[in-house]
C-alpha positions as CSV (number, residue, x, y, z in Angstrom):
1,M,-7.0,-14.3,-78.1
2,S,-7.7,-16.3,-75.3
3,T,-10.7,-16.6,-72.9
4,L,-10.9,-17.2,-69.3
5,S,-12.7,-20.9,-70.3
6,D,-9.6,-21.8,-72.8
7,T,-8.5,-24.1,-70.0
8,S,-5.3,-25.0,-72.4
9,T,-4.2,-21.3,-71.3
10,W,-4.1,-21.9,-67.6
11,L,-0.9,-21.7,-66.1
12,P,0.9,-24.8,-64.8
13,L,1.6,-25.6,-61.5
14,D,5.1,-24.2,-61.5
15,G,4.0,-21.1,-63.2
16,L,1.8,-20.4,-60.2
17,A,4.8,-20.5,-57.6
18,P,6.8,-17.3,-57.9
19,G,5.7,-15.4,-54.8
20,F,2.7,-17.9,-53.9
21,D,4.9,-18.5,-50.9
22,A,5.3,-15.1,-49.1
23,N,3.0,-15.6,-46.4
24,K,4.3,-19.0,-45.3
25,A,5.2,-19.2,-41.9
26,P,8.4,-19.8,-40.5
27,V,9.7,-23.4,-40.4
28,V,10.6,-24.4,-36.6
29,D,13.1,-27.5,-35.7
30,D,10.8,-28.9,-32.8
31,L,11.2,-32.4,-34.0
32,R,14.8,-32.9,-35.4
33,E,16.2,-36.3,-34.3
34,R,12.7,-37.4,-32.5
35,E,11.0,-40.7,-34.0
36,F,7.7,-41.7,-34.0
37,V,5.7,-44.4,-34.4
38,L,2.1,-44.0,-35.8
39,R,-0.4,-47.0,-35.4
40,D,-3.9,-47.3,-37.7
41,D,-5.8,-50.3,-38.9
42,D,-3.3,-51.0,-41.6
43,G,-0.5,-51.2,-39.3
44,V,2.6,-49.3,-38.1
45,V,4.3,-46.7,-39.6
46,V,7.8,-45.0,-38.0
47,F,8.7,-41.6,-38.8
48,T,12.2,-40.3,-38.0
49,F,13.2,-36.6,-38.9
50,A,16.8,-35.8,-39.7
51,G,16.4,-32.1,-41.0
52,D,14.3,-32.9,-44.0
53,G,11.1,-31.7,-45.0
54,E,9.4,-28.7,-43.6
55,T,7.9,-28.5,-40.3
56,F,5.4,-25.9,-39.3
57,L,3.9,-25.0,-35.9
58,V,0.1,-25.1,-36.3
59,D,-1.1,-24.6,-32.6
60,D,0.4,-26.2,-29.2
61,G,1.8,-29.2,-29.6
62,L,0.6,-29.4,-33.1
63,Y,2.5,-29.7,-36.0
64,Y,2.6,-30.1,-39.8
65,V,5.4,-31.6,-41.7
66,Q,5.9,-31.8,-44.9
67,L,8.0,-34.5,-46.4
68,P,10.2,-33.9,-49.5
69,P,8.9,-36.0,-52.9
70,S,9.8,-39.4,-53.8
71,D,9.5,-39.5,-57.4
72,R,5.5,-39.2,-58.1
73,E,4.3,-39.3,-54.6
74,T,4.4,-36.9,-51.5
75,T,3.5,-37.4,-47.8
76,S,2.2,-34.8,-45.5
77,L,2.0,-35.2,-41.8
78,F,-0.2,-34.0,-38.9
79,L,1.1,-34.8,-35.3
80,D,-0.9,-34.0,-32.3
81,L,1.6,-34.2,-29.9
82,R,-0.7,-33.4,-26.7
83,D,-3.6,-36.0,-27.8
84,G,-1.6,-38.9,-29.6
85,R,-3.0,-38.5,-32.3
86,A,-1.9,-38.2,-36.4
87,L,-3.0,-37.8,-40.0
88,V,-1.1,-39.3,-42.8
89,V,-2.0,-37.6,-46.4
90,I,-0.1,-39.4,-49.3
91,T,-0.5,-37.7,-52.6
92,T,0.1,-39.4,-55.7
93,I,0.3,-38.2,-59.5
94,G,-1.3,-40.9,-61.6
95,E,-1.0,-42.1,-65.2
96,A,-4.2,-40.9,-66.3
97,G,-7.9,-40.3,-65.1
98,T,-9.4,-37.2,-63.4
99,P,-8.6,-35.9,-61.3
100,R,-4.6,-36.9,-62.0
101,V,-3.8,-36.5,-58.9
102,T,-5.4,-38.5,-56.0
103,Q,-4.6,-38.7,-52.2
104,R,-5.1,-41.5,-49.4
105,F,-5.8,-40.4,-45.8
106,R,-4.3,-42.8,-42.8
107,P,-5.6,-41.5,-39.2
108,A,-3.6,-43.0,-36.3
109,T,-2.3,-43.0,-33.1
110,I,1.0,-41.9,-31.6
111,D,2.8,-44.8,-29.4
112,G,4.0,-43.2,-26.5
113,I,1.7,-40.4,-25.8
114,E,-1.6,-40.9,-23.9
115,V,-4.3,-40.8,-26.6
116,R,-6.9,-38.3,-25.7
117,G,-10.2,-36.4,-27.2
118,E,-11.8,-37.4,-30.9
119,P,-9.8,-38.9,-33.6
120,M,-8.8,-36.9,-36.7
121,A,-12.0,-38.0,-38.8
122,P,-13.8,-36.9,-42.2
123,S,-15.9,-33.3,-41.3
124,T,-18.7,-31.5,-42.8
125,A,-18.0,-28.3,-40.4
126,L,-16.6,-26.2,-43.4
127,I,-19.4,-26.8,-45.7
128,G,-21.6,-23.4,-46.5
129,R,-18.7,-21.3,-45.7
130,R,-17.2,-18.4,-48.0
131,V,-13.3,-17.5,-46.9
132,L,-11.2,-15.6,-48.4
133,W,-7.6,-16.5,-48.4
134,V,-4.7,-14.1,-49.0
135,Y,-1.2,-15.7,-50.1
136,S,1.0,-12.6,-50.8
137,R,0.5,-9.0,-51.7
138,E,-0.4,-10.2,-55.4
139,H,-2.5,-13.4,-54.7
140,A,-5.7,-13.8,-53.2
141,Y,-8.8,-16.2,-53.7
142,E,-11.9,-17.5,-52.5
143,H,-13.1,-21.0,-51.3
144,V,-16.9,-21.6,-51.3
145,Y,-17.0,-25.1,-49.6
146,L,-20.2,-27.0,-51.0
147,S,-20.2,-30.4,-49.8
148,P,-18.6,-33.4,-48.3
149,H,-17.0,-33.7,-52.4
150,W,-16.9,-30.6,-53.8
151,Y,-15.4,-26.7,-53.7
152,T,-15.4,-23.7,-55.8
153,W,-12.3,-21.3,-55.6
154,Q,-11.9,-18.1,-57.5
155,C,-9.1,-16.0,-57.9
156,L,-9.6,-12.5,-56.9
157,A,-5.8,-11.6,-57.2
158,G,-2.7,-13.0,-59.2
159,P,-1.4,-14.1,-62.5
160,E,-5.0,-16.7,-62.0
161,R,-7.6,-13.5,-61.8
162,G,-10.5,-14.2,-63.4
163,L,-10.2,-18.0,-63.3
164,A,-12.7,-20.4,-61.3
165,D,-13.5,-24.0,-61.1
166,T,-15.4,-26.4,-59.1
167,D,-12.8,-29.6,-57.4
168,E,-12.8,-32.3,-55.1
169,N,-11.9,-31.8,-51.7
170,T,-11.6,-34.0,-49.0
171,V,-11.7,-32.2,-45.2
172,Y,-10.7,-34.2,-41.8
173,Q,-11.2,-32.5,-38.1
174,V,-7.6,-32.2,-36.6
175,R,-8.6,-30.3,-33.5
176,P,-11.9,-28.5,-32.8
177,G,-11.8,-25.6,-35.7
178,I,-8.6,-26.8,-36.8
179,H,-8.9,-28.7,-40.4
180,V,-7.2,-30.5,-42.9
181,F,-8.5,-29.4,-46.0
182,T,-7.4,-31.0,-49.6
183,W,-8.1,-30.5,-53.1
184,R,-7.7,-32.3,-56.2
185,E,-7.9,-30.3,-59.6
186,K,-9.1,-31.6,-63.2
187,V,-8.1,-29.2,-65.0
188,I,-4.2,-28.9,-64.0
189,P,-2.5,-32.1,-62.6
190,C,-2.2,-31.1,-58.9
191,A,-3.3,-31.5,-55.6
192,S,-2.8,-29.7,-52.3
193,V,-3.0,-30.5,-48.2
194,T,-3.4,-27.7,-46.3
195,I,-4.2,-27.1,-42.5
196,A,-6.5,-24.2,-41.8
197,D,-7.4,-22.7,-38.3
198,H,-10.8,-21.8,-38.6
199,R,-11.3,-20.8,-34.7
200,N,-11.5,-16.6,-35.5
201,A,-13.4,-15.8,-38.1
202,R,-11.7,-12.8,-38.6
203,D,-8.1,-14.1,-38.4
204,L,-7.8,-17.3,-40.0
205,R,-4.3,-18.8,-40.8
206,S,-3.4,-21.8,-43.3
207,H,-0.2,-24.0,-44.1
208,G,-0.4,-26.0,-47.0
209,V,1.6,-27.6,-50.0
210,L,0.7,-27.9,-53.5
211,F,2.2,-30.8,-55.8
212,G,1.8,-32.0,-59.2
213,L,3.5,-31.9,-62.6
214,D,5.4,-28.7,-63.9
215,A,5.1,-27.4,-67.3
216,T,6.2,-30.1,-69.3
217,G,3.9,-32.6,-68.1
218,S,6.7,-35.2,-67.0
219,H,8.4,-33.8,-64.2
220,P,6.9,-33.8,-60.6
221,T,7.2,-30.0,-58.7
222,Q,6.0,-29.3,-54.9
223,F,6.4,-26.0,-53.0
224,T,5.1,-25.2,-49.6
225,F,2.8,-22.1,-49.0
226,G,0.9,-20.4,-46.6
227,A,-2.2,-17.8,-46.4
228,F,-4.5,-15.7,-44.4
229,G,-8.0,-15.8,-44.4
230,R,-11.0,-14.4,-43.1
231,L,-14.7,-16.0,-43.2
232,L,-16.8,-13.6,-45.6
233,S,-20.2,-15.4,-45.5
234,T,-21.7,-18.3,-44.2
235,T,-24.5,-19.9,-46.1
236,V,-27.2,-22.0,-44.3
237,H,-29.2,-24.7,-45.8
238,P,-32.6,-25.6,-44.7
239,P,-32.5,-29.3,-43.4
240,E,-34.3,-31.0,-45.9
241,F,-31.6,-29.2,-48.5
242,D,-28.4,-29.5,-46.5
243,P,-25.3,-30.7,-48.3
244,A,-23.7,-31.9,-45.4
245,A,-26.9,-34.1,-44.4
246,S,-27.6,-35.7,-47.8
247,A,-24.3,-36.9,-48.9
248,P,-22.1,-39.2,-47.4
249,V,-18.3,-37.9,-46.0
250,E,-15.5,-39.5,-48.1
251,S,-12.4,-40.8,-46.4
């Protein structure tokens, strides 16, 4: 008989997929046939949209684009056409290591759009929050954002009900109250990229992707999803014990 602690019995990534995307937002076609030139400290990246991938409207002039995977790598793109800023997140399945799936972050500016506001940058704004996320009528999880490096998840409904773990995370602020939240799991070889609107504590909204290896352990799999959420509670630490102040923000 398996136990919750027996990680060998945990569902593979593709075992979670059926029905998990019920609350996914409709895709939009706003960016079709448009080209964007992004600039950062490492150079220039050009993206041309010809109908591949999935595009979601997050806020006025703010888009999340999930490109199709290329072998063992996938790219998530966040474009702020109001403020001329962008963030590219590259998720890669490695040959070994913990976590097996890693991520790189490239904040950039968009050519041809006046750059305004603050850069998309690492943030500690979510630390101390406990949030309920509902992905479908059958799938619900809570997140507890612990520090710049760690968060804890617990499945409240669905095939993983009762499972919980603490995994690596990275958070970038895109606009005030809107954050890219990513995580990298150590038990299942997968990682996620999401963008979440936290401005209304009673009506949170997120859009994202899960990418990793399927049940065979050799083939990449990817699916997009969405969730509705609400803030359950907030922990405020005394200044001398504040995780946001005592640990560096990783990029």
